ZAVOMI-334591 format. One record per residue (C-alpha): residue number from 1; x, y, z; residue in three letters. Coordinates in steps of 0.05 Angstrom, whole numbers, plus 5000, padded with zeros to 4 digits. Last residue first. Layout:
REM ZAVOMI-334591
NUM X Y Z ALA $
...
This chain:
REM ZAVOMI-334591
420 5379 9322 1056 ARG $
419 5423 9300 1115 GLU $
418 5380 9317 1184 LEU $
417 5357 9242 1190 ALA $
416 5422 9214 1177 ASP $
415 5450 9261 1231 ARG $
414 5403 9240 1286 LEU $
413 5417 9170 1262 ARG $
412 5491 9171 1273 TYR $
411 5479 9207 1349 TRP $
410 5431 9150 1369 ALA $
409 5484 9096 1341 ILE $
408 5538 9135 1377 ALA $
407 5496 9135 1443 ALA $
406 5488 9065 1432 GLY $
405 5563 9054 1427 ALA $
404 5573 9095 1489 TYR $
403 5528 9057 1526 LEU $
402 5528 8988 1502 PRO $
401 5605 8993 1502 HIS $
400 5608 9012 1576 LEU $
399 5659 8956 1588 ARG $
398 5697 8975 1534 HIS $
397 5726 9033 1580 LEU $
396 5777 9055 1528 PRO $
395 5769 9001 1465 LEU $
394 5822 8954 1473 PRO $
393 5888 8953 1427 ARG $
392 5914 8884 1407 LEU $
391 5974 8901 1370 PRO $
390 5964 8899 1286 GLN $
389 5986 8854 1236 VAL $
388 5979 8882 1170 PRO $
387 5929 8860 1118 LEU $
386 5938 8806 1062 PRO $
385 5981 8758 1104 LEU $
384 6036 8742 1061 PRO $
383 6052 8675 1039 ALA $
382 6093 8630 1087 GLY $
381 6067 8562 1057 ASP $
380 6030 8524 1109 ALA $
379 6013 8585 1164 LEU $
378 6010 8640 1111 HIS $
377 5966 8599 1062 ARG $
376 5914 8575 1114 ALA $
375 5905 8646 1139 LEU $
374 5895 8672 1067 ALA $
373 5841 8623 1058 ARG $
372 5807 8634 1121 GLY $
371 5811 8713 1105 MET $
370 5777 8694 1039 ALA $
369 5723 8664 1072 THR $
368 5719 8717 1123 GLY $
367 5707 8767 1079 LEU $
366 5655 8742 1034 ALA $
365 5612 8718 1093 LEU $
364 5636 8766 1142 GLY $
363 5617 8835 1110 ARG $
362 5584 8866 1170 GLY $
361 5644 8901 1204 ASN $
360 5688 8839 1195 TYR $
359 5725 8848 1264 GLY $
358 5770 8792 1283 ILE $
357 5831 8748 1248 ALA $
356 5874 8720 1303 ILE $
355 5943 8681 1291 THR $
354 5980 8645 1353 LEU $
353 6039 8609 1335 GLY $
352 6091 8654 1368 PRO $
351 6041 8702 1419 ALA $
350 6004 8762 1407 PRO $
349 5992 8756 1326 GLN $
348 5936 8797 1314 HIS $
347 5893 8812 1246 LEU $
346 5840 8861 1249 HIS $
345 5786 8873 1205 PRO $
344 5766 8947 1188 ARG $
343 5703 8994 1213 HIS $
342 5764 9038 1243 ASP $
341 5733 9027 1317 ALA $
340 5717 8955 1306 THR $
339 5652 8916 1296 MET $
338 5641 8842 1310 GLY $
337 5572 8829 1289 VAL $
336 5528 8792 1332 ARG $
335 5461 8754 1321 GLY $
334 5390 8764 1312 ALA $
333 5328 8727 1307 TRP $
332 5250 8744 1284 ARG $
331 5215 8704 1226 TYR $
330 5143 8702 1208 ALA $
329 5127 8774 1206 ILE $
328 5056 8776 1170 GLY $
327 5037 8810 1112 LEU $
326 4992 8872 1106 GLY $
325 5041 8921 1115 ALA $
324 5074 8886 1049 VAL $
323 5066 8955 1003 GLN $
322 5089 9001 1059 PRO $
321 5161 8977 1034 PHE $
320 5211 9028 1050 LEU $
319 5172 9051 1110 ARG $
318 5148 8979 1122 HIS $
317 5217 8949 1134 LEU $
316 5234 9008 1178 ALA $
315 5179 8999 1228 ARG $
314 5199 8922 1226 GLU $
313 5268 8941 1248 VAL $
312 5243 8980 1300 GLN $
311 5201 8939 1328 ALA $
310 5247 8878 1338 PHE $
309 5253 8881 1411 ASP $
308 5171 8876 1413 ALA $
307 5178 8809 1387 PRO $
306 5205 8782 1455 ALA $
305 5272 8770 1486 ARG $
304 5325 8807 1441 PRO $
303 5400 8795 1453 ASP $
302 5426 8853 1493 ARG $
301 5455 8904 1446 PHE $
300 5399 8934 1427 ARG $
299 5382 8931 1346 GLY $
298 5420 8949 1286 ARG $
297 5386 8933 1218 GLY $
296 5352 8872 1179 GLY $
295 5306 8863 1126 LEU $
294 5279 8795 1094 MET $
293 5225 8791 1042 LEU $
292 5199 8724 1035 ARG $
291 5200 8686 0966 GLY $
290 5206 8617 1001 GLU $
289 5274 8634 1018 PRO $
288 5303 8703 1016 GLY $
287 5290 8764 0984 ILE $
286 5337 8820 1006 ARG $
285 5348 8871 1056 PHE $
284 5400 8915 1087 TYR $
283 5384 8971 1137 THR $
282 5415 9046 1150 GLY $
281 5458 9069 1211 VAL $
280 5511 9113 1178 ARG $
279 5464 9112 1121 ARG $
278 5488 9086 1054 SER $
277 5436 9026 1053 GLU $
276 5446 8955 1039 SER $
275 5413 8912 0980 VAL $
274 5415 8850 0959 VAL $
273 5403 8832 0882 ALA $
272 5350 8778 0856 GLY $
271 5329 8808 0796 ASP $
270 5252 8830 0816 PRO $
269 5276 8860 0881 LEU $
268 5202 8871 0896 ILE $
267 5171 8887 0835 ARG $
266 5150 8810 0813 ALA $
265 5144 8790 0882 ARG $
264 5089 8842 0901 LEU $
263 5049 8813 0843 ALA $
262 5055 8739 0862 PRO $
261 5039 8747 0930 PRO $
260 5106 8750 0981 LEU $
259 5122 8698 1029 PRO $
258 5107 8716 1097 GLU $
257 5153 8767 1125 THR $
256 5225 8759 1147 ALA $
255 5256 8791 1204 VAL $
254 5325 8815 1220 GLN $
253 5365 8841 1288 PHE $
252 5437 8857 1279 SER $
251 5472 8853 1350 ASN $
250 5536 8892 1360 ALA $
249 5592 8861 1398 PRO $
248 5640 8928 1392 VAL $
247 5709 8898 1385 ILE $
246 5785 8905 1415 THR $
245 5756 8888 1484 ASP $
244 5742 8815 1463 PRO $
243 5817 8806 1451 VAL $
242 5844 8835 1517 ARG $
241 5868 8766 1546 PRO $
240 5856 8700 1504 TRP $
239 5794 8658 1516 LEU $
238 5761 8709 1553 GLY $
237 5697 8710 1501 GLY $
236 5706 8713 1428 SER $
235 5633 8706 1412 TYR $
234 5643 8770 1363 ALA $
233 5698 8740 1322 ASN $
232 5720 8666 1342 THR $
231 5766 8654 1296 ALA $
230 5829 8644 1335 LEU $
229 5878 8606 1294 ILE $
228 5939 8557 1327 VAL $
227 6001 8536 1309 GLN $
226 6042 8477 1332 GLY $
225 5982 8436 1360 ALA $
224 5960 8393 1422 TYR $
223 5893 8380 1447 LEU $
222 5865 8363 1506 GLU $
221 5806 8328 1535 ALA $
220 5786 8345 1602 GLY $
219 5709 8349 1600 GLY $
218 5708 8415 1577 ALA $
217 5770 8426 1529 VAL $
216 5840 8445 1544 ARG $
215 5875 8479 1486 ALA $
214 5953 8468 1490 ARG $
213 6005 8508 1442 TRP $
212 6070 8487 1408 GLY $
211 6148 8508 1421 GLN $
210 6141 8486 1498 GLY $
209 6074 8482 1517 GLN $
208 6037 8547 1511 ARG $
207 5969 8555 1530 ASP $
206 5893 8558 1520 LEU $
205 5840 8551 1574 ALA $
204 5767 8531 1567 GLU $
203 5760 8511 1492 VAL $
202 5687 8491 1479 PRO $
201 5675 8426 1450 SER $
200 5603 8423 1428 ARG $
199 5625 8408 1360 ALA $
198 5693 8377 1334 PHE $
197 5718 8370 1263 LEU $
196 5782 8338 1238 ARG $
195 5806 8367 1173 ALA $
194 5815 8309 1116 GLY $
193 5800 8342 1052 ALA $
192 5727 8313 1058 ARG $
191 5717 8338 1130 GLN $
190 5735 8407 1105 ALA $
189 5681 8395 1045 ALA $
188 5628 8382 1095 GLU $
187 5637 8439 1143 ALA $
186 5638 8485 1086 LEU $
185 5575 8452 1063 GLY $
184 5547 8464 1128 THR $
183 5574 8540 1132 VAL $
182 5537 8550 1065 TYR $
181 5477 8521 1086 ASN $
180 5473 8560 1143 LEU $
179 5488 8626 1097 PRO $
178 5445 8609 1047 HIS $
177 5477 8647 0994 VAL $
176 5475 8717 0962 ARG $
175 5509 8754 0905 GLY $
174 5571 8808 0893 ALA $
173 5615 8816 0831 ARG $
172 5554 8852 0803 ARG $
171 5569 8917 0842 ASP $
170 5502 8959 0838 ILE $
169 5501 9033 0850 TRP $
168 5457 9080 0889 GLY $
167 5411 9127 0868 GLY $
166 5346 9181 0910 ARG $
165 5321 9116 0945 PHE $
164 5254 9112 0977 ALA $
163 5214 9092 0917 GLY $
162 5217 9023 0933 SER $
161 5215 8957 0891 GLY $
160 5290 8951 0887 THR $
159 5318 8952 0817 ALA $
158 5253 8982 0791 ARG $
157 5265 9043 0849 ALA $
156 5333 9047 0834 MET $
155 5330 9056 0764 ALA $
154 5279 9110 0776 ALA $
153 5325 9141 0830 ALA $
152 5390 9137 0787 ASP $
151 5438 9076 0789 LEU $
150 5505 9073 0777 MET $
149 5540 9020 0747 GLU $
148 5598 8965 0760 VAL $
147 5631 8908 0729 PRO $
146 5700 8913 0772 ALA $
145 5756 8927 0724 GLY $
144 5803 8968 0771 ARG $
143 5778 9038 0743 ALA $
142 5705 9008 0753 ALA $
141 5722 9000 0824 TRP $
140 5748 9075 0834 GLN $
139 5683 9096 0795 ALA $
138 5638 9064 0843 MET $
137 5674 9096 0903 ARG $
136 5661 9153 0869 LYS $
135 5593 9154 0852 GLU $
134 5571 9126 0919 LEU $
133 5606 9188 0950 GLY $
132 5573 9233 0906 PRO $
131 5504 9208 0922 LEU $
130 5504 9199 0993 HIS $
129 5480 9278 0994 ALA $
128 5421 9265 0951 ALA $
127 5398 9221 1012 LYS $
126 5370 9145 1007 MET $
125 5427 9122 0980 GLY $
124 5424 9049 0962 ALA $
123 5487 8999 0959 GLN $
122 5468 8952 0912 ILE $
121 5493 8881 0911 TRP $
120 5490 8838 0853 GLY $
119 5458 8779 0820 ASP $
118 5510 8715 0837 ARG $
117 5467 8660 0861 ARG $
116 5484 8616 0918 ALA $
115 5427 8577 0936 ASP $
114 5469 8535 0985 CYS $
113 5486 8468 0963 ASP $
112 5563 8467 0966 ILE $
111 5586 8433 0900 GLY $
110 5661 8434 0927 HIS $
109 5693 8470 0875 ARG $
108 5625 8519 0854 ALA $
107 5623 8537 0929 VAL $
106 5688 8549 0930 LEU $
105 5686 8594 0864 ASP $
104 5629 8631 0892 PHE $
103 5668 8646 0958 LEU $
102 5734 8667 0932 VAL $
101 5700 8710 0880 ASP $
100 5665 8748 0942 ALA $
99 5728 8760 0965 THR $
98 5766 8786 0906 SER $
97 5763 8863 0912 GLY $
96 5787 8859 0986 ALA $
95 5847 8814 0957 PHE $
94 5858 8865 0904 GLU $
93 5861 8931 0949 THR $
92 5908 8888 1002 ALA $
91 5957 8884 0935 ALA $
90 5946 8953 0919 PRO $
89 5974 8973 0987 GLY $
88 5957 8987 1060 TYR $
87 5932 9049 1077 LEU $
86 5944 9083 1013 ARG $
85 5917 9033 0970 ASP $
84 5864 9021 1015 LEU $
83 5840 9097 1004 ALA $
82 5832 9088 0929 ASP $
81 5797 9029 0936 PRO $
80 5744 9052 0978 ASP $
79 5747 9035 1053 ASP $
78 5687 8998 1087 LYS $
77 5719 8934 1055 LEU $
76 5710 8899 0988 GLY $
75 5666 8839 0964 PRO $
74 5593 8826 0985 ILE $
73 5561 8767 0992 VAL $
72 5493 8779 1028 GLN $
71 5464 8721 1069 GLY $
70 5433 8766 1122 GLY $
69 5477 8734 1176 ASN $
68 5449 8679 1223 ARG $
67 5495 8614 1208 GLY $
66 5562 8657 1210 SER $
65 5539 8704 1267 GLY $
64 5543 8647 1313 GLY $
63 5518 8577 1317 HIS $
62 5544 8565 1245 GLY $
61 5583 8507 1263 PRO $
60 5549 8478 1331 ALA $
59 5571 8492 1398 ARG $
58 5646 8506 1432 ALA $
57 5675 8495 1359 GLU $
56 5739 8464 1358 LEU $
55 5772 8445 1290 LEU $
54 5830 8405 1277 ALA $
53 5883 8401 1221 VAL $
52 5939 8360 1196 SER $
51 5973 8404 1138 ALA $
50 5965 8370 1065 GLY $
49 5954 8439 1037 ALA $
48 5879 8417 1017 GLU $
47 5875 8405 1101 ALA $
46 5890 8474 1109 LEU $
45 5850 8507 1062 HIS $
44 5787 8470 1090 LEU $
43 5804 8489 1162 ALA $
42 5819 8557 1139 ALA $
41 5752 8560 1113 SER $
40 5717 8526 1173 LEU $
39 5757 8576 1217 GLY $
38 5736 8643 1175 THR $
37 5661 8625 1160 VAL $
36 5647 8591 1232 GLY $
35 5667 8539 1278 GLY $
34 5715 8574 1320 GLY $
33 5787 8556 1346 ILE $
32 5828 8529 1294 VAL $
31 5883 8481 1316 LEU $
30 5942 8475 1268 VAL $
29 5993 8414 1265 ASP $
28 5951 8365 1308 ALA $
27 5950 8321 1368 ARG $
26 5893 8293 1403 LEU $
25 5868 8282 1479 SER $
24 5802 8247 1481 ASP $
23 5730 8270 1488 THR $
22 5731 8325 1422 LEU $
21 5657 8319 1418 ARG $
20 5631 8288 1352 PRO $
19 5604 8325 1296 LEU $
18 5539 8307 1258 GLU $
17 5518 8360 1204 LEU $
16 5462 8397 1210 PRO $
15 5399 8376 1167 PRO $
14 5391 8420 1109 ARG $
13 5366 8492 1122 ALA $
12 5304 8521 1115 THR $
11 5267 8534 1183 ALA $
10 5345 8546 1211 ALA $
9 5351 8603 1153 TRP $
8 5286 8634 1172 LEU $
7 5310 8626 1240 SER $
6 5306 8590 1308 PRO $
5 5378 8586 1333 ILE $
4 5388 8515 1354 GLU $
3 5396 8479 1288 HIS $
2 5364 8404 1289 SER $
1 5393 8335 1313 MET $
């Protein structure tokens, strides 16, 4: 068996876990729908708490964004810590700041082989107008004990190998993993803990049965559970009404170069940090497997069909790193990101025993891992959820989201270009 979506991750991943289909009816305390980071983390932590848990994945673990992302492990939400304190309270801010710790602790505890490195994350400012906001964000995390530091233009050039940035800040809580190997490791750990995992088992219907739930799987099998976690994010489909209409499933396009020659490798991201820009529509980049430079950014809303669909991302790569213009692009791929209107993750409980986590806005690795643990603790022990439960609020004219979201991105790009 091989990984289904061609990418640098698929080309360098360990063999995927062989999981069965669900062919016979089954009962469990908790059903988890979705074999990405959130679902697998929830299944693992539920099984460790002694619950009977079954997970149903429509394709294979990591098929969606969890196995196709940039592999950047970034703590926090998009809001500054003081804003999170005002919105949700200090406990939510502490949860947000600890998400990378949760992931790296889990990797260490289970010995997950996923090239986990904690070399930091740099938020890079290309415009002078961005620097006061970055300094404020850095100072607020520093006041809470985070190992952070401001970087001037010269320090940014040394840290990134690009002269495009006016400044930035580094958060040393952060780091990187091989996301597809991380997902495989989570699945293996969940199985060892006693969770029952099923692949190629799409749920076709989910309905209330007495005090519990029934999930009908393609092929006729049924799974009965007292509680359900829906963890399908940008790949949610129509399983529960209105859920897909609460997010914009944006595509994130990525490219990876041929391996960098030693001289370039010594100058581009020499310390191993991962980077994302502070522009409204910016890029993110890192060194990937085999010493390849990877860069991602927003692309069209439809899935890519040809190399030409990646032209904008490739132009961004060469603007930031003109020194790699002679290297070929070896890999191109995309995956969907669940974007919410307020750029925050949302928790929903639209019916008794059904919990939904959705909308990680590009920070799904660390946040999904920590959220999965929080959901497990909530269901197993009654622990409070880290963020408030909200009603489902579909976005207006959601079917037109490729049009209005595309217009918004164009407007944001114009504003980025006009700033100094």
